[in-house]
N, C-alpha and C positions, 0 to 999 in steps of 0.2 A: 137496583139503584135508580135514584130519582133523575128526573130529566135535568134538573139544576146541576146536580152533581157532574152528570155527564157532559153537559155543555161546559162546566168550569174546567173539567178535566181535558176536554177537547182543546178549550183555549189554552191551557197551560201546555199542552203537548205542541201545539203550533208555534208558541213563543219559544219553546225549546228547540224545536227544529230549526227555526229561522236563526236563533242565536247560534247554534252548533254549525249551520251553514255558513253564516257570516264568519265565524271562527276559521272554518274550514277555507274559505276564500282567501282570508288574510294570513293565516299562519301555515297552511300547508301549501296553497297555490301561489302564495307571496303576492296577491294583489294588494296593492296599496290603496286605502280606503281615501275618497276623496272628502271634501267637507261635508257636502249633503249626507254622504253615507255615515259619517260620524254622528250627525244628528239623528238619523234613523236608528242607529245602534244605541243613543242615549236614551230612546223611548221604546226600544224593543228589549234590551237586556234586563231592566228592572222588572218587566212583566213576568220574566221566568220566575223571579222571587215572589212577587205579589200573588200571581195566578197559583204558584206552586203551594204557598202557605194556604191560600184560600181553599186549594183542592185537599191538602193535608187536614185541614180543619173542617172541611165541608162547609165553608163560609161564603156565601155568595155576596155578601156585602163588599168584598174586594173589588166587585165591579165598578163601584164608584170611582175607585182609583184607576183601575185598569181601562175603563172607556175613554176618559179623557186622553190618557197617555197614548192609547191606541188611535184615537182620532187624530191628534197632533202628528203621530208617526205617519199615519196613513197620508195626511195633507202634504207632508214633506216627501214622502215616497212618490206621490202623485206628481208633484213639482218636478222632482228629479227625473222621473221617467219621461215627463214632457221635455225637459231640458235636453235629453238624451235623443228623443225621437222628432221633435219639432225644430228644424233648423233656426228659425228666427229666435227661439228661446234661448239658443246656446250662447249667445253673446251677452244675455242678461244675467248669467249665472254669477252667484257671489263667490264662487271658487277663483281664487287668484293665485294662491300658492299650490304648489306641488301638481297631484294629479287633478286634471281637468273634470268637472262634473259632468261633461257631455261624452267623456270617454266611456267606451263599453268594453269591459273585459269579456264578457260572454254575450252572445246574440243568437240564443237557441231558437230555431224556427223563424228567425227573423223579427221576432218582437219579444221574447223573454230575456230580459236583462236582470241584473241584479237589483235595480230599485224595483222592477216589475214583481221579482219574487217577494221583496219586502212588502210592497203595496198588496200583494195576494195574501201574505201573512196577517198583516193589519186588518185586512178586510174580513177574514175567517175570524178573527179574535172579536172584532166588533160585532160580527153577526152572533157568534156563539154568546157572547156577554148580553146582547139585546134580547136572545131567546130565553135567558133565565128570568124567572119570575119570583116575586116574593112567595114565601111558602103558603100565605093564604090565597095566592092567585094560581098556585101551580096546579098543573092538571093531573 
């Protein structure tokens, strides 16, 4: 297997695990997503299809769609994580209805929250996509 195919496959697996984890928290654990969680989902869920199709067809050109989506999702996740962990930002949050964005359903080891998990997933997807090279540049 070529390096590009492996990176594409890893990207898809990360997006799939993140999506399944998100669905587990909302559908099984019954955690109600806040507004920023919904925005993160908007950018993560399609990555499963985009990267999955790219993996199936061994087409790394899907990264041109995946990278911008992952980067925007990464920015939202970072902001959401800062809203949770930096007290001064909690009041600035756009969440006005339902669950506050500063709420933490999980806080494993004192720093791992749901936005942190999303941030980690987006980070891995970005790294794997950046590691893909065009065929004439592949090693």
